[in-house]
mmCIF file of the C-alpha atoms, coordinates in Angstrom:
data_MODEL
# 
_entry.id   MODEL 
# 
loop_
_atom_site.group_PDB 
_atom_site.id 
_atom_site.type_symbol 
_atom_site.label_atom_id 
_atom_site.label_alt_id 
_atom_site.label_comp_id 
_atom_site.label_asym_id 
_atom_site.label_entity_id 
_atom_site.label_seq_id 
_atom_site.pdbx_PDB_ins_code 
_atom_site.Cartn_x 
_atom_site.Cartn_y 
_atom_site.Cartn_z 
_atom_site.occupancy 
_atom_site.B_iso_or_equiv 
_atom_site.pdbx_formal_charge 
_atom_site.auth_seq_id 
_atom_site.auth_comp_id 
_atom_site.auth_asym_id 
_atom_site.auth_atom_id 
_atom_site.pdbx_PDB_model_num 
ATOM 1  C CA . MET A 1 1  ? 0.000  0.000  0.000   1.00 0.00 ? 1  MET A CA 1 
ATOM 2  C CA . LYS A 1 2  ? 2.813  2.355  0.754   1.00 0.00 ? 2  LYS A CA 1 
ATOM 3  C CA . HIS A 1 3  ? 4.171  1.823  -2.761  1.00 0.00 ? 3  HIS A CA 1 
ATOM 4  C CA . LEU A 1 4  ? 0.793  2.553  -4.293  1.00 0.00 ? 4  LEU A CA 1 
ATOM 5  C CA . PHE A 1 5  ? 0.447  5.772  -2.314  1.00 0.00 ? 5  PHE A CA 1 
ATOM 6  C CA . VAL A 1 6  ? 3.896  6.969  -3.418  1.00 0.00 ? 6  VAL A CA 1 
ATOM 7  C CA . PHE A 1 7  ? 3.023  6.118  -7.001  1.00 0.00 ? 7  PHE A CA 1 
ATOM 8  C CA . ARG A 1 8  ? -0.202 8.067  -6.786  1.00 0.00 ? 8  ARG A CA 1 
ATOM 9  C CA . SER A 1 9  ? 1.452  11.061 -5.175  1.00 0.00 ? 9  SER A CA 1 
ATOM 10 C CA . SER A 1 10 ? 4.181  11.129 -7.835  1.00 0.00 ? 10 SER A CA 1 
ATOM 11 C CA . VAL A 1 11 ? 1.555  11.005 -10.574 1.00 0.00 ? 11 VAL A CA 1 
ATOM 12 C CA . PHE A 1 12 ? -0.281 13.840 -8.868  1.00 0.00 ? 12 PHE A CA 1 
ATOM 13 C CA . SER A 1 13 ? 2.893  15.925 -8.694  1.00 0.00 ? 13 SER A CA 1 
ATOM 14 C CA . VAL A 1 14 ? 3.607  15.273 -12.383 1.00 0.00 ? 14 VAL A CA 1 
ATOM 15 C CA . LEU A 1 15 ? 0.071  16.365 -13.218 1.00 0.00 ? 15 LEU A CA 1 
ATOM 16 C CA . SER A 1 16 ? 0.434  19.508 -11.147 1.00 0.00 ? 16 SER A CA 1 
ATOM 17 C CA . VAL A 1 17 ? 3.745  20.358 -12.875 1.00 0.00 ? 17 VAL A CA 1 
ATOM 18 C CA . PHE A 1 18 ? 2.049  19.774 -16.221 1.00 0.00 ? 18 PHE A CA 1 
ATOM 19 C CA . ASP A 1 19 ? -0.768 22.098 -15.157 1.00 0.00 ? 19 ASP A CA 1 
ATOM 20 C CA . VAL A 1 20 ? 1.724  24.816 -14.215 1.00 0.00 ? 20 VAL A CA 1 
ATOM 21 C CA . GLY A 1 21 ? 3.410  24.330 -17.577 1.00 0.00 ? 21 GLY A CA 1 
ATOM 22 C CA . ALA A 1 22 ? 0.073  24.737 -19.323 1.00 0.00 ? 22 ALA A CA 1 
ATOM 23 C CA . LYS A 1 23 ? -0.552 27.977 -17.433 1.00 0.00 ? 23 LYS A CA 1 
ATOM 24 C CA . ALA A 1 24 ? 2.904  29.238 -18.372 1.00 0.00 ? 24 ALA A CA 1 
ATOM 25 C CA . GLY A 1 25 ? 2.115  28.377 -21.999 1.00 0.00 ? 25 GLY A CA 1 
ATOM 26 C CA . THR A 1 26 ? -1.121 30.343 -21.748 1.00 0.00 ? 26 THR A CA 1 
ATOM 27 C CA . PHE A 1 27 ? 0.769  33.304 -20.323 1.00 0.00 ? 27 PHE A CA 1 
ATOM 28 C CA . LYS A 1 28 ? 3.256  33.160 -23.200 1.00 0.00 ? 28 LYS A CA 1 
ATOM 29 C CA . ALA A 1 29 ? 0.358  32.966 -25.644 1.00 0.00 ? 29 ALA A CA 1 
ATOM 30 C CA . LYS A 1 30 ? -1.178 36.065 -24.051 1.00 0.00 ? 30 LYS A CA 1 
ATOM 31 C CA . ALA A 1 31 ? 2.159  37.866 -24.233 1.00 0.00 ? 31 ALA A CA 1 
ATOM 32 C CA . GLY A 1 32 ? 2.397  36.879 -27.904 1.00 0.00 ? 32 GLY A CA 1 
ATOM 33 C CA . THR A 1 33 ? -1.098 38.252 -28.501 1.00 0.00 ? 33 THR A CA 1 
ATOM 34 C CA . PHE A 1 34 ? -0.092 41.524 -26.857 1.00 0.00 ? 34 PHE A CA 1 
ATOM 35 C CA . LYS A 1 35 ? 2.955  41.786 -29.136 1.00 0.00 ? 35 LYS A CA 1 
ATOM 36 C CA . ALA A 1 36 ? 0.715  41.048 -32.126 1.00 0.00 ? 36 ALA A CA 1 
ATOM 37 C CA . LYS A 1 37 ? -1.663 43.813 -31.021 1.00 0.00 ? 37 LYS A CA 1 
ATOM 38 C CA . ALA A 1 38 ? 1.259  46.219 -30.611 1.00 0.00 ? 38 ALA A CA 1 
ATOM 39 C CA . GLY A 1 39 ? 2.419  45.271 -34.111 1.00 0.00 ? 39 GLY A CA 1 
ATOM 40 C CA . THR A 1 40 ? -1.083 45.925 -35.440 1.00 0.00 ? 40 THR A CA 1 
ATOM 41 C CA . PHE A 1 41 ? -1.074 49.335 -33.768 1.00 0.00 ? 41 PHE A CA 1 
ATOM 42 C CA . LYS A 1 42 ? 2.251  50.194 -35.421 1.00 0.00 ? 42 LYS A CA 1 
ATOM 43 C CA . ALA A 1 43 ? 0.853  49.008 -38.756 1.00 0.00 ? 43 ALA A CA 1 
ATOM 44 C CA . LYS A 1 44 ? -2.227 51.205 -38.267 1.00 0.00 ? 44 LYS A CA 1 
ATOM 45 C CA . ALA A 1 45 ? -0.021 54.186 -37.442 1.00 0.00 ? 45 ALA A CA 1 
ATOM 46 C CA . GLY A 1 46 ? 1.993  53.504 -40.599 1.00 0.00 ? 46 GLY A CA 1 
ATOM 47 C CA . THR A 1 47 ? -1.222 53.273 -42.623 1.00 0.00 ? 47 THR A CA 1 
ATOM 48 C CA . LEU A 1 48 ? -2.357 56.629 -41.234 1.00 0.00 ? 48 LEU A CA 1 
ATOM 49 C CA . GLU A 1 49 ? 0.985  58.162 -42.210 1.00 0.00 ? 49 GLU A CA 1 
ATOM 50 C CA . ALA A 1 50 ? 0.626  56.685 -45.690 1.00 0.00 ? 50 ALA A CA 1 
ATOM 51 C CA . LYS A 1 51 ? -2.921 58.063 -45.963 1.00 0.00 ? 51 LYS A CA 1 
ATOM 52 C CA . ALA A 1 52 ? -1.726 61.485 -44.806 1.00 0.00 ? 52 ALA A CA 1 
ATOM 53 C CA . GLY A 1 53 ? 1.064  61.333 -47.407 1.00 0.00 ? 53 GLY A CA 1 
ATOM 54 C CA . THR A 1 54 ? -1.464 60.353 -50.090 1.00 0.00 ? 54 THR A CA 1 
ATOM 55 C CA . LEU A 1 55 ? -3.676 63.291 -49.119 1.00 0.00 ? 55 LEU A CA 1 
ATOM 56 C CA . GLU A 1 56 ? -0.686 65.623 -49.378 1.00 0.00 ? 56 GLU A CA 1 
ATOM 57 C CA . ALA A 1 57 ? 0.124  64.160 -52.787 1.00 0.00 ? 57 ALA A CA 1 
ATOM 58 C CA . LYS A 1 58 ? -3.504 64.611 -53.885 1.00 0.00 ? 58 LYS A CA 1 
ATOM 59 C CA . ALA A 1 59 ? -3.485 68.200 -52.615 1.00 0.00 ? 59 ALA A CA 1 
ATOM 60 C CA . GLY A 1 60 ? -0.255 68.809 -54.550 1.00 0.00 ? 60 GLY A CA 1 
ATOM 61 C CA . THR A 1 61 ? -1.815 67.275 -57.678 1.00 0.00 ? 61 THR A CA 1 
ATOM 62 C CA . LEU A 1 62 ? -4.855 69.527 -57.321 1.00 0.00 ? 62 LEU A CA 1 
ATOM 63 C CA . GLU A 1 63 ? -2.579 72.550 -56.994 1.00 0.00 ? 63 GLU A CA 1 
ATOM 64 C CA . ALA A 1 64 ? -0.676 71.439 -60.092 1.00 0.00 ? 64 ALA A CA 1 
ATOM 65 C CA . LYS A 1 65 ? -3.950 70.956 -61.990 1.00 0.00 ? 65 LYS A CA 1 
ATOM 66 C CA . ALA A 1 66 ? -5.151 74.380 -60.864 1.00 0.00 ? 66 ALA A CA 1 
ATOM 67 C CA . GLY A 1 67 ? -1.848 75.875 -62.043 1.00 0.00 ? 67 GLY A CA 1 
ATOM 68 C CA . THR A 1 68 ? -2.234 74.132 -65.423 1.00 0.00 ? 68 THR A CA 1 
ATOM 69 C CA . PHE A 1 69 ? -5.767 75.477 -65.720 1.00 0.00 ? 69 PHE A CA 1 
ATOM 70 C CA . GLU A 1 70 ? -4.515 79.001 -64.968 1.00 0.00 ? 70 GLU A CA 1 
ATOM 71 C CA . ALA A 1 71 ? -1.794 78.569 -67.594 1.00 0.00 ? 71 ALA A CA 1 
ATOM 72 C CA . LYS A 1 72 ? -4.369 77.378 -70.142 1.00 0.00 ? 72 LYS A CA 1 
ATOM 73 C CA . ALA A 1 73 ? -6.638 80.306 -69.293 1.00 0.00 ? 73 ALA A CA 1 
ATOM 74 C CA . GLY A 1 74 ? -3.675 82.650 -69.748 1.00 0.00 ? 74 GLY A CA 1 
ATOM 75 C CA . THR A 1 75 ? -2.923 81.087 -73.147 1.00 0.00 ? 75 THR A CA 1 
ATOM 76 C CA . PHE A 1 76 ? -6.558 81.501 -74.142 1.00 0.00 ? 76 PHE A CA 1 
ATOM 77 C CA . GLU A 1 77 ? -6.435 85.188 -73.156 1.00 0.00 ? 77 GLU A CA 1 
ATOM 78 C CA . ALA A 1 78 ? -3.246 85.620 -75.186 1.00 0.00 ? 78 ALA A CA 1 
ATOM 79 C CA . LYS A 1 79 ? -4.816 83.943 -78.238 1.00 0.00 ? 79 LYS A CA 1 
ATOM 80 C CA . ALA A 1 80 ? -7.932 86.073 -77.874 1.00 0.00 ? 80 ALA A CA 1 
ATOM 81 C CA . ALA A 1 81 ? -5.780 89.205 -77.767 1.00 0.00 ? 81 ALA A CA 1 
ATOM 82 C CA . ILE A 1 82 ? -3.973 88.145 -80.963 1.00 0.00 ? 82 ILE A CA 1 
ATOM 83 C CA . VAL A 1 83 ? -7.291 87.555 -82.746 1.00 0.00 ? 83 VAL A CA 1 
ATOM 84 C CA . ILE A 1 84 ? -8.553 90.976 -81.669 1.00 0.00 ? 84 ILE A CA 1 
ATOM 85 C CA . LYS A 1 85 ? -5.327 92.589 -82.935 1.00 0.00 ? 85 LYS A CA 1 
ATOM 86 C CA . LYS A 1 86 ? -5.590 90.774 -86.285 1.00 0.00 ? 86 LYS A CA 1 
ATOM 87 C CA . GLN A 1 87 ? -9.181 91.901 -86.724 1.00 0.00 ? 87 GLN A CA 1 
ATOM 88 C CA . SER A 1 88 ? -8.371 95.477 -85.901 1.00 0.00 ? 88 SER A CA 1 
ATOM 89 C CA . ILE A 1 89 ? -5.512 95.480 -88.422 1.00 0.00 ? 89 ILE A CA 1 
ATOM 90 C CA . GLY A 1 90 ? -7.701 94.034 -91.225 1.00 0.00 ? 90 GLY A CA 1 
# 
């Protein structure tokens, strides 16, 4: 009987060590999840920076388009002035 009791107690201690190991594994998994969340946050911050950069690029493109439109309008005014001069000469 003494042997059986020792055997049972050793099995119990192995099970309890295994249980502690499982808890440690869960803790590591939680820590890994936290790192993953932190990585996601950094990715989101990077995405926001990229979006801000895209908006700046779009704003710059709009300014360039506006400048082109002004240049075209100026060309049109110049052409109109030439036509008026030609008509007044004729």
